[in-house]
Phi, psi and omega in degrees: 000134179283162180297138179241144179251135179234152172263146178294149167305145185306320181295324179294317179301318180292320179296318179298321178297319177298314183300312186289321189258344185249341188248022187306316185289345182250023194288344180295343180291350178302323183290321176302316182294318180292322177293320177299317178297319179296319178298316178299320181296321178291319178301318183293320179292320180301322179290313181298325183290348176300319179259345178230069185299339180296341179293335181281335183050235180255024183230076185255357179266100184286140175198164178241128187244130174253130177218159181216156178225100185295326180295321180273348180071036184237155169233133185236135176243119186237138172227160176247044180274211189287336176074178181223144171263190185300313182295322178297319180297318179295315184289315187277329185250001181238350182222163170242104186274063178228130177292145179083004184300312184299316180296321181293315180296329179294341181270352184290138176247212183268000182292117186293324180297316179297318180296321179299322180294337184303316184302307182295321183295327179273349182067033183236051182299343178305322184294343178295344178301331183285356173291331185242348186245138174273344175209142179232134173245140173235112181251121191214147169228129182283141179303131179092352179250160185257341184259132175258168185219150178241124177253130183224136177203151171261005177074019184248018175132345183214163174213157179242152176227133180217162177291147176229088188301330185265010184294137176273164177299139182107210184216137176240114179262118180252118179257119174273101193289146173291161182300326182270013180238018182290350176299336182277013169254359181273126183305317182296325179292317180294319178300315182298316181296316181296315180296325183284316190252338189229020181295333184278350181303130186287349178260154174295133170254116189250131175257126179261122179221123181055040177080358181252144180259137179226123176285125188244009175229168181294325175060038173229144181299121186302323185292345179274349181277153175297144181301327182294342182260002184248130179273163177299324179295320178294319175301316183297316181290328175293322175301315178302320180289311185291323184263354187050049185235167182238356180274183177268145174290132176286326180217136174242127182234112183230117180205163177239124178267129181232153181134223181298324178239129181245130175200160176242136180235132170232100188241153181224145167251123182294166171271321182261156181282119175299148184298324186266020184302323182252025174297143188298337180283339175052046182282141173282156191243358179287141181268138179259127173242153170236113183049049176074004177261124181297133179251305182195154172249017181222062184258107184295332185269002184276319177219150177289155182304331182284358171246028183290350176282349180284132178244165176131202183226151171230126183243114183264144174263351190250339179286149176287148181295331183266024181296135181262168178299321179295320179294324182296329183295334185231021184279123182294329178296315179296325178299319179290323177297316179301314180299318180294320180295314181298318180299317181289321178298315179298318180298318180293320178296319179297319179296315182290337182293345177295334175266097188301318182293315180295319181291327177297324178296318176296312187297320181295336180267317190240001183301320182297328179284315180300325181293344175299332179294335177297329181272329189259329190246086182296325183297322185254014186302317183297318179296319180293319178302321180292337179271346184286150175230151187221147166275147182222177179285355184271354179153180186282344185286143174284142179229160175269168176293329176298319178294322178299312182299320179297331184263005180297147183282159176299128182092351180275127180236012180228153173263116185264143179218162172218140183251149180179194184261331187226124183297324180294319179291321179298320182296341179260006184294140175302334180301337185262000184300317179293330178289320177297320181297329180266357182070030183266130179282140180231134176288135178256104186256115188236007176265141180307324181295338181301326181296336185264320183286330182293338178277342179257335176265098186280325188220156170225115181050051176067014174252121183286139175274127184227138179282134177281352183258014176258160187275001184257016183285131179234110180256016186298329183280350185260126181276146175287148178296157184298328180278357176229069181297141180290126180273129180268071178293141182290132177263161174296153179307143185302322180296321179294320180294319178299316179294321179296318180301314181295321180293321178294318177301318181292318183287323185271336174055231185285355179290342177232151178279327180194164173230133180204157178292150179255141175263355187251334182292133179239332183240326183271151179283327184213164168201160176259134178233155177275140174286168185303325186264000184263152173287158179292156180295328179293316177297321179298320178296319179300314181293326177292323178298326179267010176058035176269341170222157185254307188259141176292149178277130176301138182254168175276127177267117176258137181245152182261104184297345183264354182278142182302320181296318179294322177298319179295319179294322181296332184267348187272167177293132187254012183258348186262178179294331182298319179292319179299316178296320179296320179296317180292322175298320180298317179293318179295324177299316179296323178296316181299312181297328181278359179083015182268143175289148179282135180292333180215087184294328181293317179295322178299315181297322179295314181295320180295318179298318180295319180294320179293318180299315180295320180293322182285328181272341181284000000 
């Protein structure tokens, strides 16, 4: 086959530009990334060879080799892992197979820290080689195949692929170093980088100098060492390797479970949000080992999807080495390991929650994911609720449900919440005016998952969860605080309000489900509320965005009998066009405040202009 030239996926080209021009000062991390990739390739082959030992042939001692040629200006990283064929090279080194990649890269600015995270978030540390190399070659032969391939690129938009008949199993990365990167041919420099960033790699990392091989890392699985022998720096670098990340771990959890089931866990919770956190596949990211042999990094039964932000490794002593993906889905041993892992993660989160500021940093990044467990995991729902934190109408601080219950007013027997997209906008909602008047705290729920768990979690410690945006709210038993005396504003006569309600129903017709006086509005003339059997307007908007429903549900229009505008409407003639226009304006006003799009913005503008003209000339 003749040499073929390919262009990089657009996202790869942009990422390469970031790598080359924005990460110059951090460029030594390229070696860590290449060694991590080599280690992963060896782990994968070792697992596959359990059932296909012929793939190892006469080369079963896995290692990673660093060599350099000062005359040629090259540094080479070689592994004898699973290798890549032509299609693998195109897929792995020419594209970024992640949904949302383009949108994410479009948001990148000049912030180096943010740009640095990109490499780890995409899991494409290979591209960091272009920080130090003007040209990169990848010569590889996949285990079990006879034909090898050479991938070559200068990182400027294209790459070539050609056959490499003499390629050995595994992959050899040859970096043609830039003139200002020749320091990475110095043995002392390479030793220092490996000891700093890759000492925890479970495979030997060998440096070749003057024809002699020298192992330059500890080459033992970090999780098997006693905690007392591991430094924070070593934990951090292992996190970087296991998670392919560049941030600091927010939490490190290292323990050994002994008894009926034995396993070792070294888990981390990141500080920064991984790019694929909300990927639709919701895959967990912890790696499963069996007696130090890598099994999979995509084990559905190891952690629940709502803990997919947890990174690290779990090494079992009880699972069989030849366990298949199908067996893992229903393996009782794995089920017990999963229960133990979730229990320990929850325990650590509960301990860390005592530090409100530190826990707020975690919650602001991963709280929306953890709350998915409220909807999915009925068994652990109570534990998850205790870990949840919420913004409320009482101030900017996050609070627990226990704190909310402690602060409930005399006579209050429900936990009130309101759902929407923005907490600041929710706090100004007309739905909350009656709650403010009574000094009642309301939870501000702004994550899409909130719409689903609140319908399945009915109570917390015998306190019912109730929406503040529904029409059945009764605050009559709750007294207003002494510093907020209830104002007895005069309402329009009851007969006038009754007549107004009937006239509004007639004018608005099917656009509203009902019209009725409100007991909660204090400042606004109107608002839209959901009836008891209807979904919330926020949930309806979410479903419309995903095209799961087409038409909006008519809402109940509540009017404030004490508001001046309602009093004027109650007193005016209700048979003419002026009243109909006023009624439609009133409904559109309620829609705008509720975050709903207007069905006819042009008609709204016409009516508003006419009303303003009449008011200004009157």
